[in-house]
Steps between C-alpha positions, in 0.01 A plus 500: 500500500745535785302789648174309487654199667646715776167670556308172526753357741414774750145371530432232763547159341510288816186280496504478879492880534201524267316222681546671836343819366204322346159477658403169666294407195781583258760325707290187551437485126866542410690189395821681608434467876733219609430248775620641830447867412244678716186613315309810603270469801157393371238230515575240233223259394699194397357204306636158597476161325166315508678166503821474304775694678667563165228751421628760745633803311843657534338825613304321771819341630678838505226675697446213746875472557519873577181527706510608864171325564285250309127494575331174407178299544666207679855530631543122475433503128715805423783370722539206259535744212746712696712197586501385138644831377687622808277795591579608855253782571268450802155367415177642640156346451246720324161339435127570534497427874776745600502746207356792696765465769801432278423745219608814698823324599591435137416853391709646780793278405499647148471854634812439709701408191456124481444278197185297567398217269151348497456146369213251501539127557517457125455724199424870483410676825168689532317231298247353747692622805489812724805653336288750307421681827873536565559630147210746535641629827841544342341714228308704758816553708703601194775241549676320212305212354591276208466140385732224390272299271520127445293183531122515540281190533185652341690617193691171470173305517335729246770458237502121545122463492455536126213741565467861377762728657399838353261573789501332839358547847681372811258415782725332756330249731127437489303458826518164678132410503288416196235765557745787538715364220210488256400854599853622422505313169172660393675839521756375247265342244483794260865607521627466138840373604693187593463443876782395733451347845716366780356186657591258778532129419218384728247745345601460136237250388216681677611833354511360148149365543379842611683670214334269246158568652534875517738596220387231256708222350787722390845378395741508792837383630613386842868567556703376797859496622595764246876509412560201729598143415139371491346796317169404344243677282172317449270655237137434421149630560404594854271197519775266377747639749246480786425138418872416482585643841184359662620158388875547549487674836700794629817574302820618666667837472411864442207543259392772259178459299455687171155525340425622151282806434127473430396427144438812296293323238249217511684169532403172341354295783313176482170489684658268756790744560259788549280298734806400706607861543151608595462222757839591650399865526160423651652301789607820680296771326141595427370402159523859376856547631607164359372598155684832516827331600479240223403763246804710587734200503384360164389808309158347439190723523378531858140437397591172332701380800225603740235306306714188506573545871126532561437172316772321694368626832150372419635160406732481801439177694361544853 
């Protein structure tokens, strides 16, 4: 026993020594790296809170405290986070308008032995921001790249929505104008998954109307101010939600809309419900396209829906 103990004591047991020899990915993922210790030079994709500052992770604080440079969407937003936790690294703006110019600077910083952290204004970087180009370049250049996971608004909205979570499709923002928005929604009609969208407050009601027309009257949820004091999740059909926000006006805060998947089987609809969906769809589509959209959304036979749409179009008042 004595011999075995002596032998094992000759192996390195200092956690700091092991961490220094680890790759950037291994070191970033190690809970043994203390605050203040310098990680390996690499690009670190660091998730930040989407509202509640208490949601920042210990690993995120360690990397941001040790960073030589923090790249962010808006330095004013990230400066508040830095002040809250005492991060002192210089901040540099990295967004869609300057990405091509700043990207080589960040890559060169890492090559010269610096720890560079990329954050978004809130949540996980690369989701609906130009960070993916920076990550791709890091891969191409062969420099260290790893992530410090944490909060994500799309995932938070999904799990609060009460809608199916086994398959989902994140679309980001839809186009501003109705025509382009409906065109984009048509591409999503047959996706057999829960759909997730970002939306601005002043377009919310109009977008919900378009979703109901194109996707059909699916179950949905509008989430806002996630993890904040006035967090709200409003659930209902797309038509119900559209009517609510048309009447209530623009809500405040950051918004994520979650829409249930299309029906896989025929659903029990009253004639009035079916007629309402068909009329909605025909407002911005040809009769044939409207029938196809409603058929996909409800699971009803396309021929049946088309015949009813034809009857409604003939009886449409001038």
